[in-house]
Backbone bond lengths (Angstrom), bond angles and torsions (degrees), N, CA, C in turn:
res aa  C-N    CA-C-N  psi(-1)  N-CA   C-N-CA  omega(-1)  CA-C   N-CA-C  phi
1 M - - - 1.462 - - 1.528 109.65 -
2 Q 1.304 116.22 127.09 1.458 121.65 -179.85 1.525 109.39 -104.26
3 L 1.321 116.45 130.66 1.450 122.59 176.25 1.523 109.60 -118.50
4 K 1.313 116.50 146.29 1.462 120.69 -178.09 1.525 111.27 -68.71
5 P 1.330 117.01 151.25 1.468 119.08 169.13 1.525 109.59 -59.77
6 I 1.303 116.54 150.81 1.463 120.60 -175.99 1.522 112.27 -57.31
7 N 1.332 117.16 -36.90 1.469 118.52 -177.22 1.524 113.43 -70.70
8 Q 1.339 116.82 -3.24 1.461 120.65 175.43 1.531 112.10 -110.71
9 Q 1.305 116.74 8.44 1.463 120.34 -173.15 1.527 113.59 -101.21
10 V 1.336 113.89 150.64 1.464 122.71 163.90 1.526 106.21 -104.42
11 V 1.325 116.64 123.20 1.456 121.82 -171.42 1.527 110.13 -122.17
12 V 1.319 115.77 130.12 1.460 122.46 172.60 1.527 107.99 -101.74
13 I 1.334 116.59 127.93 1.461 121.26 176.67 1.523 108.03 -119.39
14 V 1.320 116.39 115.83 1.462 122.45 -177.78 1.525 108.72 -102.11
15 G 1.322 115.96 127.77 1.465 120.63 -172.88 1.509 109.36 86.39
16 A 1.347 115.87 52.10 1.466 120.93 -167.58 1.515 114.51 -108.02
17 S 1.324 119.40 0.34 1.461 118.82 -172.26 1.527 113.33 -74.69
18 S 1.325 117.59 -20.76 1.466 120.22 -179.81 1.528 109.47 -152.87
19 G 1.325 115.40 173.19 1.457 121.70 171.52 1.516 114.89 60.49
20 I 1.326 115.33 -139.54 1.464 122.16 -176.27 1.523 111.44 -58.61
21 G 1.332 116.71 -44.98 1.462 119.79 -178.49 1.515 112.43 -60.81
22 R 1.306 116.84 -42.19 1.467 120.65 -179.74 1.526 110.84 -64.39
23 D 1.324 116.57 -47.90 1.465 119.61 -179.44 1.528 110.96 -63.97
24 T 1.329 116.77 -37.07 1.464 121.06 178.93 1.521 111.08 -63.20
25 A 1.330 117.03 -43.46 1.463 120.43 178.41 1.525 111.19 -61.12
26 L 1.326 116.28 -44.27 1.468 120.06 179.07 1.527 110.96 -62.34
27 A 1.326 116.50 -40.22 1.465 120.57 -177.80 1.527 111.60 -69.65
28 F 1.325 117.75 -44.09 1.463 120.36 177.54 1.534 110.18 -60.44
29 A 1.330 116.89 -44.93 1.461 120.20 -179.67 1.522 111.39 -63.79
30 A 1.336 116.69 -39.70 1.468 120.18 178.69 1.518 111.78 -63.88
31 R 1.340 117.16 -27.38 1.461 121.62 178.41 1.529 112.62 -88.53
32 G 1.334 117.65 2.92 1.462 120.99 174.12 1.505 115.97 100.20
33 A 1.341 118.56 2.73 1.463 120.35 177.65 1.526 110.14 -76.59
34 K 1.331 115.84 152.40 1.457 121.70 169.00 1.519 107.02 -88.75
35 V 1.326 117.31 132.36 1.459 119.34 -172.37 1.522 111.99 -124.43
36 A 1.322 114.33 141.30 1.459 122.88 170.73 1.517 107.12 -116.58
37 V 1.328 117.14 121.56 1.457 121.11 -174.29 1.522 109.72 -113.09
38 A 1.329 115.59 139.63 1.461 121.27 -176.72 1.519 110.28 -134.78
39 A 1.311 116.04 145.86 1.463 124.28 175.54 1.526 107.01 -175.85
40 R 1.323 116.82 175.34 1.467 120.30 175.30 1.521 111.49 -82.32
41 N 1.320 117.84 -27.50 1.458 123.09 -172.26 1.536 110.52 -82.50
42 R 1.340 116.54 99.11 1.463 120.48 -177.45 1.526 112.23 -62.77
43 A 1.329 117.12 -40.89 1.465 119.87 -179.66 1.523 110.58 -62.25
44 G 1.329 116.76 -41.65 1.456 120.20 178.11 1.513 112.07 -63.87
45 L 1.328 117.11 -41.19 1.463 120.80 178.26 1.524 111.05 -65.70
46 N 1.328 116.78 -43.66 1.465 119.67 -178.09 1.523 111.35 -62.21
47 S 1.332 116.43 -43.92 1.468 118.71 -179.93 1.528 110.97 -67.56
48 L 1.330 117.16 -32.57 1.462 120.81 177.79 1.521 111.22 -66.89
49 V 1.313 117.10 -47.46 1.471 120.18 179.54 1.525 110.43 -63.17
50 E 1.326 117.16 -39.47 1.464 119.82 177.11 1.521 111.10 -60.88
51 E 1.326 116.94 -42.44 1.464 120.60 179.88 1.522 111.16 -64.61
52 I 1.320 116.90 -40.24 1.470 120.60 179.41 1.523 111.15 -66.96
53 T 1.320 116.93 -47.51 1.474 119.55 -177.15 1.523 111.45 -68.51
54 R 1.335 117.34 -33.34 1.461 120.43 176.40 1.517 111.71 -60.57
55 S 1.337 115.47 -30.71 1.468 120.72 -179.68 1.523 112.40 -89.98
56 G 1.330 116.64 6.11 1.460 120.06 177.62 1.508 115.02 92.60
57 G 1.329 118.97 7.41 1.457 122.00 179.99 1.515 112.53 -88.95
58 E 1.327 115.73 172.41 1.458 122.53 177.95 1.516 109.07 -115.10
59 A 1.343 115.98 126.83 1.463 119.73 -177.90 1.513 110.55 -154.08
60 I 1.326 115.58 149.02 1.449 122.79 169.60 1.521 108.01 -129.12
61 S 1.328 116.86 159.38 1.460 120.71 178.52 1.515 109.88 -122.08
62 I 1.333 115.61 146.80 1.465 122.63 177.95 1.521 108.16 -134.31
63 P 1.326 118.74 103.35 1.467 119.73 174.80 1.523 109.84 -64.17
64 A 1.326 117.01 130.21 1.464 120.44 -176.91 1.520 110.80 -162.17
65 D 1.328 115.10 147.38 1.457 123.82 171.74 1.528 106.74 -105.45
66 V 1.328 117.30 115.31 1.468 120.11 -173.58 1.520 113.32 -70.02
67 A 1.332 117.60 -9.26 1.467 119.26 174.99 1.522 111.72 -74.30
68 D 1.319 116.69 -7.61 1.466 123.03 178.72 1.525 108.65 -109.55
69 Y 1.329 116.57 111.61 1.472 120.54 -176.29 1.530 111.97 -57.39
70 G 1.310 117.41 -39.81 1.458 120.06 -179.93 1.519 112.17 -61.68
71 Q 1.328 116.87 -37.23 1.465 119.52 179.11 1.530 111.22 -70.69
72 V 1.325 117.62 -31.98 1.469 120.06 175.14 1.530 109.94 -67.30
73 C 1.329 116.74 -40.67 1.470 120.24 174.74 1.529 110.72 -56.86
74 A 1.336 115.71 -39.76 1.466 119.96 -178.48 1.529 111.75 -66.50
75 I 1.331 117.74 -30.85 1.469 120.31 176.73 1.527 109.77 -60.61
76 A 1.326 115.43 -50.88 1.465 119.62 -177.97 1.521 111.47 -63.87
77 Q 1.323 117.03 -42.07 1.453 120.10 -178.64 1.524 111.38 -63.41
78 A 1.334 116.72 -41.12 1.462 120.41 179.28 1.522 111.48 -64.52
79 A 1.339 116.79 -41.86 1.469 120.29 178.60 1.523 110.83 -63.84
80 D 1.317 116.04 -43.42 1.468 120.45 -179.93 1.525 110.92 -66.71
81 D 1.318 117.35 -40.44 1.465 120.21 178.35 1.522 111.02 -63.06
82 A 1.325 116.51 -39.32 1.467 120.13 -175.79 1.523 112.65 -77.88
83 F 1.329 117.55 -38.63 1.466 120.37 -169.77 1.525 114.22 -122.20
84 G 1.329 118.00 -6.86 1.465 120.99 172.93 1.513 116.21 89.14
85 R 1.323 117.85 -6.14 1.471 119.47 -179.39 1.529 108.24 -174.66
86 I 1.323 115.92 174.73 1.469 123.41 170.99 1.522 107.60 -133.27
87 D 1.347 116.38 127.96 1.464 121.30 178.65 1.525 112.58 -105.13
88 T 1.320 116.44 -33.23 1.473 121.13 -178.90 1.516 109.13 -140.82
89 W 1.321 115.29 134.20 1.467 121.41 175.84 1.521 107.28 -119.17
90 V 1.324 117.16 118.49 1.469 122.77 178.45 1.522 107.56 -107.04
91 H 1.326 116.62 114.94 1.470 119.73 -176.53 1.512 109.18 -107.23
92 N 1.338 114.79 110.65 1.456 121.69 -170.99 1.526 112.90 -120.38
93 A 1.322 118.70 -11.40 1.468 121.16 -171.95 1.529 111.95 -63.40
94 A 1.326 115.88 134.77 1.467 121.82 178.58 1.521 108.63 -161.82
95 V 1.327 116.11 155.52 1.465 121.71 172.85 1.527 108.26 -129.35
96 G 1.327 115.45 155.54 1.456 120.16 -175.02 1.523 113.14 -121.61
97 M 1.326 114.84 151.22 1.467 123.19 177.01 1.522 106.29 -139.34
98 V 1.333 117.54 115.24 1.458 121.43 -177.36 1.527 108.21 -115.55
99 A 1.325 115.63 103.40 1.471 121.44 -176.36 1.520 108.65 -170.40
100 P 1.326 117.97 155.90 1.465 119.27 172.21 1.530 109.99 -59.44
101 F 1.314 116.83 145.97 1.469 121.18 -175.92 1.524 111.85 -56.76
102 D 1.330 117.56 -37.77 1.464 119.04 -176.60 1.525 112.98 -72.08
103 E 1.339 117.03 -6.91 1.468 121.03 176.00 1.523 112.49 -106.09
104 V 1.325 116.67 0.20 1.469 121.10 179.64 1.523 108.49 -93.47
105 S 1.327 116.55 124.96 1.461 118.99 178.69 1.530 109.75 -75.00
106 I 1.320 115.58 160.05 1.462 120.01 177.34 1.523 110.40 -61.19
107 E 1.329 117.14 -37.15 1.477 120.50 179.52 1.525 110.53 -64.82
108 E 1.328 117.49 -40.09 1.467 120.54 178.52 1.520 110.72 -67.40
109 F 1.326 116.68 -44.46 1.461 120.61 179.89 1.529 109.70 -60.76
110 R 1.326 116.36 -46.49 1.460 120.33 -178.06 1.528 111.06 -63.47
111 R 1.318 117.56 -37.16 1.465 120.18 -179.49 1.537 110.97 -63.85
112 V 1.325 117.00 -41.85 1.467 119.38 176.67 1.530 110.29 -60.07
113 I 1.323 117.31 -43.02 1.464 121.10 178.35 1.518 110.85 -64.84
114 D 1.335 117.09 -43.27 1.466 120.80 -177.27 1.521 112.06 -61.14
115 V 1.319 116.80 -40.40 1.461 120.23 -178.97 1.526 111.54 -82.22
116 T 1.324 116.60 -51.53 1.460 121.74 -166.80 1.524 112.99 -80.56
117 L 1.322 117.33 -31.65 1.464 120.92 176.38 1.525 111.59 -103.31
118 M 1.331 117.32 -59.94 1.461 119.39 -175.50 1.524 111.89 -64.76
119 G 1.320 117.61 -30.78 1.466 119.59 175.13 1.519 111.50 -58.57
120 Q 1.330 116.99 -40.01 1.467 120.88 178.31 1.534 110.76 -71.68
121 V 1.330 116.48 -37.40 1.465 119.26 176.01 1.528 109.74 -60.86
122 Y 1.329 116.70 -45.54 1.462 120.20 177.41 1.525 110.63 -61.60
123 G 1.340 115.97 -41.34 1.459 119.64 179.77 1.516 111.96 -59.38
124 A 1.334 116.54 -45.41 1.467 120.30 178.89 1.524 111.06 -65.87
125 K 1.333 116.72 -42.09 1.469 120.84 -179.55 1.524 110.83 -59.41
126 V 1.313 115.95 -38.54 1.462 121.33 -178.17 1.521 111.94 -81.29
127 A 1.339 116.68 -44.19 1.467 120.37 -170.53 1.519 113.26 -73.73
128 I 1.319 117.73 -38.22 1.465 120.01 -171.04 1.528 112.98 -59.72
129 P 1.339 120.84 -42.90 1.471 118.18 175.92 1.534 113.42 -59.64
130 Y 1.325 117.43 -35.12 1.464 120.05 176.90 1.524 110.43 -67.53
131 L 1.334 117.20 -41.42 1.465 120.55 177.98 1.526 110.80 -65.20
132 Q 1.319 117.05 -39.41 1.473 120.68 176.90 1.521 111.08 -62.77
133 R 1.305 116.18 -41.11 1.458 120.33 -179.90 1.529 111.42 -65.57
134 T 1.330 115.86 -34.37 1.467 120.51 179.13 1.527 111.56 -72.88
135 G 1.335 116.99 -18.71 1.454 120.95 -176.88 1.509 112.64 103.31
136 G 1.317 116.19 7.41 1.460 120.48 178.32 1.509 111.20 128.99
137 G 1.309 115.74 170.99 1.458 121.59 -178.92 1.507 109.73 161.31
138 S 1.325 115.95 -155.85 1.466 120.59 -174.90 1.524 111.44 -127.19
139 F 1.335 115.01 136.18 1.457 121.68 163.53 1.514 105.35 -110.00
140 I 1.331 116.37 111.38 1.457 121.97 -175.17 1.517 108.40 -107.73
141 S 1.318 115.54 110.86 1.458 122.21 -178.70 1.519 109.45 -93.89
142 I 1.337 115.87 122.32 1.461 118.76 174.23 1.522 106.81 -87.44
143 S 1.298 114.86 102.23 1.454 122.79 -179.43 1.524 107.73 -95.72
144 S 1.300 118.94 -136.17 1.459 122.98 -177.70 1.518 108.80 -169.62
145 M 1.318 116.34 156.96 1.454 118.50 170.84 1.528 111.55 -64.29
146 E 1.326 116.92 -16.00 1.468 119.24 173.30 1.525 111.59 -70.83
147 G 1.322 117.01 -9.83 1.457 120.31 170.20 1.520 112.01 -77.84
148 R 1.316 117.47 -15.42 1.465 123.20 175.67 1.530 111.44 -102.43
149 R 1.343 115.66 -38.75 1.455 120.22 -177.74 1.534 108.86 -139.34
150 A 1.336 116.89 113.15 1.459 121.44 -179.56 1.523 111.35 -70.31
151 L 1.339 115.87 153.35 1.462 121.82 177.66 1.514 110.28 -115.62
152 P 1.332 116.85 148.70 1.464 119.00 171.67 1.525 109.61 -65.66
153 L 1.304 116.45 156.85 1.469 125.02 179.21 1.527 113.18 71.09
154 Q 1.331 117.35 0.93 1.463 121.11 178.31 1.528 109.74 -133.06
155 S 1.335 116.30 46.58 1.462 119.95 -174.40 1.525 112.30 -61.01
156 A 1.321 117.88 -41.90 1.464 120.25 -177.66 1.526 110.78 -68.56
157 Y 1.325 116.86 -46.63 1.466 120.94 -178.94 1.528 110.98 -64.41
158 S 1.329 116.75 -43.38 1.464 120.21 178.23 1.524 111.06 -63.28
159 T 1.330 117.13 -39.39 1.458 120.84 176.55 1.512 110.80 -60.68
160 A 1.333 116.14 -45.58 1.467 120.44 -179.78 1.521 111.27 -60.97
161 K 1.315 117.50 -44.14 1.461 120.15 -176.57 1.529 111.67 -72.65
162 H 1.331 118.49 -34.75 1.463 119.96 173.89 1.530 110.33 -64.76
163 G 1.326 116.71 -43.09 1.458 119.97 177.05 1.508 112.08 -62.00
164 L 1.326 116.32 -38.10 1.459 120.82 179.09 1.520 111.42 -61.91
165 E 1.335 116.57 -42.44 1.470 119.28 179.58 1.527 111.41 -62.67
166 G 1.340 117.05 -40.57 1.462 119.56 177.00 1.515 111.96 -64.23
167 F 1.330 116.72 -41.60 1.460 121.06 178.34 1.521 111.15 -61.19
168 I 1.325 116.58 -45.68 1.471 120.45 -177.96 1.527 110.88 -63.46
169 E 1.335 117.04 -43.77 1.467 119.71 -179.78 1.522 111.33 -61.30
170 S 1.312 117.42 -43.84 1.463 121.29 179.59 1.521 110.92 -63.44
171 L 1.330 115.73 -48.56 1.465 120.09 -177.07 1.525 111.53 -65.61
172 R 1.323 116.92 -37.04 1.467 120.11 -179.19 1.527 111.11 -58.84
173 V 1.324 117.26 -43.37 1.465 120.71 -179.62 1.529 110.68 -66.34
174 E 1.316 116.73 -38.76 1.465 119.73 177.58 1.522 111.37 -62.31
175 L 1.325 117.24 -41.90 1.463 120.83 179.67 1.528 111.20 -67.30
176 E 1.338 116.51 -37.86 1.460 119.80 177.08 1.525 110.97 -64.97
177 K 1.327 116.34 -41.86 1.467 120.49 179.02 1.528 110.91 -62.49
178 A 1.332 116.76 -37.12 1.460 121.25 -179.29 1.531 112.24 -76.96
179 G 1.329 116.48 -12.31 1.463 120.19 -179.49 1.518 113.70 76.19
180 D 1.334 116.86 19.21 1.462 119.69 179.07 1.525 110.36 -72.46
181 N 1.314 115.10 140.60 1.459 121.64 -179.56 1.530 109.39 -86.35
182 I 1.331 115.33 60.06 1.459 120.50 -175.72 1.524 109.79 -121.74
183 N 1.315 115.18 125.00 1.453 123.38 177.57 1.531 107.82 -88.06
184 L 1.323 116.99 107.45 1.459 121.87 179.91 1.521 107.92 -103.10
185 A 1.315 116.00 105.55 1.461 121.25 -170.66 1.515 111.33 -117.70
186 S 1.328 116.05 144.05 1.462 122.79 174.39 1.530 108.46 -114.63
187 I 1.318 115.91 119.00 1.461 121.33 175.77 1.523 107.80 -102.32
188 K 1.316 115.75 126.49 1.461 121.92 -172.75 1.531 110.20 -118.56
189 P 1.319 117.32 89.21 1.466 118.75 178.79 1.525 112.06 -73.29
190 A 1.327 114.65 149.88 1.465 120.59 165.29 1.529 106.87 -77.23
191 V 1.315 119.10 -150.43 1.469 121.45 -178.64 1.532 108.92 -78.28
192 I 1.328 116.10 122.99 1.461 122.16 -173.40 1.520 109.78 -117.21
193 N 1.320 116.71 139.93 1.461 122.26 -177.52 1.530 111.25 -80.98
194 T 1.334 115.83 79.75 1.462 122.97 175.07 1.531 108.05 -122.91
195 P 1.342 118.21 177.25 1.471 119.96 176.93 1.535 114.43 -74.80
196 F 1.323 118.34 11.90 1.463 121.14 -177.52 1.526 111.83 -51.06
197 Y 1.329 117.19 -44.67 1.466 119.83 -176.18 1.527 112.38 -78.65
198 N 1.332 117.93 -15.55 1.456 120.59 169.20 1.523 110.59 -74.14
199 H 1.330 115.80 -34.03 1.461 121.75 -177.77 1.524 113.30 -81.96
200 A 1.320 117.91 -26.63 1.462 121.18 -170.01 1.528 112.23 -68.29
201 R 1.325 115.93 144.13 1.459 121.08 170.67 1.529 108.44 -78.18
202 T 1.326 116.23 142.26 1.456 119.67 -178.90 1.522 110.59 -142.72
203 K 1.317 115.77 150.97 1.460 122.12 173.91 1.529 110.06 -127.11
204 L 1.333 115.21 28.85 1.458 121.07 -179.64 1.524 112.31 -87.14
205 G 1.328 117.26 -13.24 1.459 121.08 -176.11 1.512 113.30 87.26
206 V 1.334 115.99 -10.50 1.468 122.00 177.85 1.524 108.57 -136.49
207 K 1.316 115.55 163.67 1.459 120.14 175.16 1.529 109.05 -63.13
208 P 1.339 117.89 131.91 1.460 119.47 -179.82 1.527 111.73 -80.38
209 T 1.303 114.38 164.34 1.464 121.87 176.72 1.518 108.64 -145.38
210 G 1.315 115.95 155.80 1.447 119.01 167.41 1.519 109.34 -71.87
211 I 1.319 116.47 161.29 1.465 119.90 177.00 1.529 107.67 -75.90
212 P 1.335 118.70 113.91 1.467 120.39 -175.73 1.531 111.56 -60.27
213 P 1.352 116.78 159.77 1.459 126.57 8.61 1.529 112.77 -83.48
214 Y 1.326 113.46 164.50 1.459 121.78 173.39 1.529 110.09 -99.12
215 Y 1.341 114.97 159.97 1.463 121.83 173.13 1.521 110.18 -123.92
216 D 1.317 115.12 154.72 1.463 122.39 -178.96 1.529 109.88 -67.66
217 P 1.334 118.68 134.26 1.471 120.04 178.38 1.525 113.86 -59.25
218 R 1.329 116.85 -21.86 1.455 119.47 -179.01 1.532 111.74 -68.82
219 L 1.331 117.26 -20.96 1.465 119.90 172.57 1.529 110.65 -64.50
220 V 1.332 116.52 -38.78 1.462 120.07 178.29 1.525 109.81 -70.10
221 T 1.327 116.58 -40.38 1.467 120.12 176.24 1.524 110.68 -58.16
222 D 1.318 117.07 -45.20 1.469 120.24 178.58 1.528 110.72 -58.84
223 A 1.330 116.58 -40.47 1.463 120.25 178.62 1.521 110.93 -64.51
224 I 1.320 117.53 -42.85 1.464 121.28 -179.71 1.525 110.73 -62.56
225 L 1.330 117.25 -46.10 1.457 119.87 -179.94 1.526 111.26 -64.47
226 H 1.318 116.94 -36.82 1.462 120.39 176.93 1.524 110.81 -62.75
227 V 1.333 116.04 -46.34 1.465 120.96 -177.67 1.526 111.03 -66.91
228 A 1.326 117.71 -30.90 1.462 120.95 179.79 1.524 112.57 -65.09
229 E 1.327 116.80 -20.37 1.471 120.46 178.73 1.520 113.12 -112.34
230 H 1.338 117.29 -18.49 1.466 121.30 -176.13 1.524 109.51 -126.95
231 P 1.321 118.65 113.75 1.464 120.60 -178.96 1.528 111.68 -52.28
232 T 1.316 115.79 127.98 1.464 122.46 -173.60 1.515 109.07 -142.89
233 R 1.314 116.78 140.93 1.463 121.30 178.00 1.526 110.82 -86.92
234 D 1.310 116.76 -64.39 1.462 122.82 -178.66 1.521 108.96 -128.84
235 Y 1.328 116.19 142.90 1.460 120.81 179.77 1.524 107.71 -140.76
236 I 1.326 116.91 108.14 1.457 122.29 176.47 1.520 108.71 -87.59
237 V 1.326 116.73 134.31 1.463 121.80 179.19 1.524 109.16 -110.78
238 G 1.324 115.94 124.69 1.462 121.29 177.26 1.516 112.55 106.23
239 D 1.322 116.26 132.63 1.468 121.11 178.75 1.524 111.90 -55.11
240 V 1.330 116.64 -42.91 1.461 119.80 -178.19 1.523 110.39 -65.54
241 G 1.325 117.39 -33.76 1.461 119.99 176.37 1.508 111.77 -60.86
242 R 1.315 116.54 -42.51 1.468 119.96 179.86 1.536 110.84 -69.68
243 L 1.330 117.17 -36.82 1.465 120.11 175.83 1.527 110.92 -66.42
244 L 1.326 116.42 -39.60 1.462 120.81 178.62 1.522 111.07 -64.04
245 D 1.321 116.21 -40.92 1.465 120.68 178.16 1.529 110.36 -61.29
246 F 1.331 116.46 -44.18 1.457 120.92 178.97 1.530 111.07 -64.09
247 A 1.341 116.01 -44.65 1.463 119.79 -178.03 1.525 111.59 -65.37
248 Q 1.321 117.39 -36.75 1.456 120.80 179.04 1.528 111.03 -65.54
249 R 1.337 115.76 -39.19 1.458 119.35 177.26 1.525 110.94 -68.98
250 L 1.337 116.67 -35.34 1.458 121.22 -175.96 1.526 111.98 -75.01
251 S 1.345 116.67 -48.28 1.467 119.01 -176.01 1.525 110.56 -160.34
252 P 1.329 118.19 91.41 1.466 120.19 176.03 1.531 112.14 -58.47
253 E 1.327 116.89 -33.47 1.457 120.09 -179.57 1.528 111.68 -64.30
254 L 1.341 116.27 -38.84 1.462 120.02 177.21 1.521 110.18 -63.27
255 L 1.332 117.15 -41.97 1.466 120.08 177.99 1.524 110.86 -64.87
256 D 1.323 118.03 -35.34 1.468 120.12 174.49 1.526 110.02 -53.85
257 R 1.326 115.57 -48.04 1.472 119.74 -176.99 1.527 111.25 -66.96
258 V 1.331 116.12 -38.87 1.466 119.53 177.35 1.527 110.45 -61.46
259 L 1.334 116.63 -44.13 1.465 120.49 -177.31 1.521 112.06 -71.57
260 V 1.323 118.38 -27.97 1.466 120.14 172.14 1.527 109.60 -60.93
261 T 1.339 115.64 -35.82 1.468 121.02 -177.26 1.524 112.23 -78.98
262 I 1.356 117.24 -45.03 1.471 119.16 -171.95 1.526 114.12 -115.71
263 G 1.315 118.18 -12.18 1.457 120.59 -169.82 1.509 114.79 -74.74
264 F 1.318 118.54 -16.37 1.465 121.32 -179.11 1.527 110.56 -97.15
265 R 1.328 116.41 -57.25 1.462 118.61 179.56 1.523 110.90 -67.85
266 G 1.343 117.25 -27.10 1.470 120.82 -179.14 1.508 113.94 -69.11
267 Q 1.344 117.72 -12.87 1.464 120.69 179.81 1.527 112.38 -105.92
268 K 1.329 116.65 14.85 1.460 120.86 -179.82 1.528 109.95 -120.42
269 T 1.331 115.63 132.88 1.457 120.58 170.17 1.531 108.71 -93.25
270 Q 1.310 116.16 -176.25 1.463 122.08 175.80 1.528 111.55 -92.20
271 D 1.338 117.27 -1.95 1.462 120.84 -173.50 1.527 111.09 -89.16
272 P 1.328 118.77 119.06 1.471 120.71 -179.85 1.534 111.12 -60.61
273 K 1.324 116.35 141.72 1.460 121.47 174.59 1.521 108.27 -150.33
274 D 1.312 115.73 118.28 1.453 121.55 -179.55 1.521 110.31 -73.06
275 Q 1.321 117.35 149.76 1.462 120.20 -179.91 1.529 112.24 -65.75
276 Y 1.336 117.54 -15.29 1.457 120.77 178.23 1.526 112.34 -97.98
277 A 1.314 116.98 6.76 1.464 120.32 175.96 1.524 109.71 -64.70
278 P 1.339 118.08 155.40 1.472 120.29 -178.68 1.522 112.05 -56.45
279 D 1.327 116.30 142.00 1.461 122.80 173.84 1.523 107.20 -149.74
280 N 1.334 117.18 176.82 1.472 119.24 -177.87 1.520 113.00 -113.13
281 L 1.332 116.87 24.61 1.458 118.92 -175.90 1.527 111.44 -62.86
282 F 1.330 117.08 -50.12 1.457 120.48 -177.51 1.529 113.13 -106.61
283 E 1.322 116.79 -25.69 1.457 121.45 -178.43 1.526 109.21 -133.58
284 P 1.350 117.08 152.06 1.471 117.94 176.46 1.525 110.82 -62.19
285 M 1.303 115.26 150.18 1.471 121.82 -176.24 1.520 108.88 -112.04
286 S 1.314 116.73 128.11 1.460 119.75 -179.31 1.523 110.20 -72.32
287 G 1.306 115.25 154.40 1.454 120.93 -177.34 1.518 112.18 84.92
288 Y 1.311 116.25 172.96 1.464 122.46 178.19 1.528 112.36 62.51
289 E 1.353 117.19 30.24 1.463 119.64 174.60 1.529 107.54 -81.86
290 Q 1.318 115.30 70.47 1.458 122.04 -171.31 1.522 109.13 -150.20
291 V 1.316 115.40 168.47 1.466 120.97 -179.82 1.523 111.16 -83.48
292 D 1.318 117.21 -48.03 1.462 121.56 -170.49 1.520 112.58 -91.94
293 G 1.335 115.09 149.69 1.446 122.02 174.75 1.512 111.77 -93.08
294 D 1.328 115.88 -155.53 1.468 122.02 -173.10 1.525 113.80 -98.83
295 F 1.335 117.32 8.64 1.465 118.85 -169.72 1.531 112.12 -116.96
296 G 1.335 115.86 37.04 1.458 119.69 178.58 1.511 112.87 -59.64
297 N 1.334 117.24 -30.12 1.470 120.48 179.63 1.526 112.57 -70.06
298 L 1.329 117.11 -15.33 1.468 121.25 179.60 1.526 112.16 -105.15
299 T 1.332 116.35 6.88 1.463 121.33 -176.11 1.520 110.88 -86.62
300 V 1.330 115.66 133.87 1.462 121.62 -178.38 1.529 109.68 -127.20
301 P 1.325 118.03 158.14 1.477 120.10 175.34 1.525 110.72 -73.77
302 S 1.339 115.58 164.46 1.466 121.41 179.00 1.522 109.30 -123.21
303 L 1.324 116.36 109.38 1.461 121.26 -178.94 1.523 111.48 -64.24
304 S 1.333 116.97 -41.48 1.462 119.87 -176.23 1.526 111.52 -65.40
305 D 1.336 117.98 -33.55 1.465 119.91 176.76 1.520 110.66 -70.06
306 W 1.319 116.61 -38.62 1.468 119.62 177.94 1.532 109.90 -62.30
307 I 1.318 116.20 -42.43 1.466 120.08 179.11 1.531 110.14 -62.55
308 R 1.337 116.93 -44.99 1.465 119.87 -176.90 1.525 111.35 -66.43
309 Q 1.312 117.40 -32.83 1.468 120.15 -178.52 1.529 112.85 -83.11
310 N 1.330 117.08 -3.72 1.470 121.06 177.58 1.524 108.48 -117.72
311 P 1.345 118.07 96.94 1.461 122.16 -171.63 1.524 114.51 -55.66
312 L 1.326 118.13 -38.71 1.463 120.27 -178.52 1.527 110.63 -65.57
313 V 1.334 115.68 -43.28 1.462 119.97 178.51 1.522 110.05 -65.87
314 S 1.337 115.63 -43.82 1.462 120.18 179.96 1.514 111.51 -60.24
315 S 1.338 117.21 -41.82 1.459 120.98 179.12 1.520 111.22 -65.64
316 A 1.336 115.78 -39.09 1.463 119.71 179.87 1.530 110.59 -65.36
317 V 1.342 116.44 -40.72 1.468 120.26 178.55 1.524 110.25 -64.10
318 A 1.345 116.58 -43.95 1.470 120.44 179.65 1.522 111.26 -62.44
319 L 1.345 116.76 -41.59 1.456 121.07 179.27 1.525 110.71 -65.17
320 S 1.331 116.06 -42.99 1.462 119.64 179.54 1.517 111.24 -62.66
321 T 1.348 116.10 -40.79 1.465 120.56 179.03 1.520 110.67 -63.33
322 A 1.347 115.69 -42.87 1.466 119.75 -179.71 1.519 111.25 -64.81
323 L 1.337 117.06 -42.60 1.456 121.11 179.86 1.518 111.34 -65.26
324 F 1.356 115.18 -40.83 1.463 119.34 178.85 1.527 110.18 -63.63
325 G 1.340 116.30 -42.23 1.449 120.24 178.22 1.505 111.92 -62.76
326 S 1.329 117.84 -39.96 1.465 121.23 179.71 1.520 111.39 -66.46
327 S 1.335 115.93 -39.88 1.467 118.36 -179.49 1.521 111.06 -68.55
328 K 1.328 117.24 -35.46 1.466 120.28 177.46 1.528 110.79 -65.81
329 A 1.356 114.44 -40.87 1.455 119.36 -179.52 1.530 110.76 -65.78
330 G 1.348 115.81 -36.63 1.450 119.70 -178.68 1.502 113.69 -68.68
331 K 1.327 117.50 -22.17 1.469 121.44 -178.48 1.518 112.64 -85.63
332 K 1.340 116.26 -11.27 1.455 118.88 -178.10 1.518 111.97 -77.60
């Protein structure tokens, strides 16, 4: 599968007003791509487009709620009208709800599913015909490690991400059978320092947090840009994400016990937050039109991402692993 260099691409980024989506749009534009950015937050989109154009890039914005299929259609149409095609679609939009399941209303649960799962389904339904018309390209789904291992207090979000992984696997096989030149990739970040937890609705009585450590959102951006040029199936971001994936495969029951111990207190800060405080579950939330969240002090580097982004190092590690495995086998 051949993918265009980034500087020849038209890229749609959905969920671009803050966090990973915002940084991704800036990075694609800095590399010469034409970008169409979408989100509900008009102020965030406007400031993003201004920042891109000030730096000499080309960008348009499309305010849209991805829970509405018609508005997702409008994103693609606007990008095609402005730039003539779509080469890469990055779907990042999601909303969060952090509360015990028995305190989550059906309307709240459904809203998380509508945005975080159905929004991606709508994105794929809309984007793939445009990618087919272009002759191929990438649909890059920003999933989560919660698509591999669910967390307590995030039943709706974990459900959405598990459903997303099933949808992607099914669709990927269909595209392969059809012979379409489409790279369908799932990027699964660990806990990332974005404004996600500022935006999330909570009923914990305090501001929620991911279970530390956190990783820099630019690690996810690097993964997205890599996948946009190199066909990739799954890409886990963060050392802890890769350890979590291994532990889930090894013993889900052991992880259950670990999460009983750390999964509840680990998602609570000391900062009071009323359940009626502003959030972006149903409506866009003003402020936080930025890349980074509030947990920079808990952010750590990721060795495994550095290795993966450096081909020579990655090849050396793979060779060493193979040689070590062969020597172990020879001693048996």
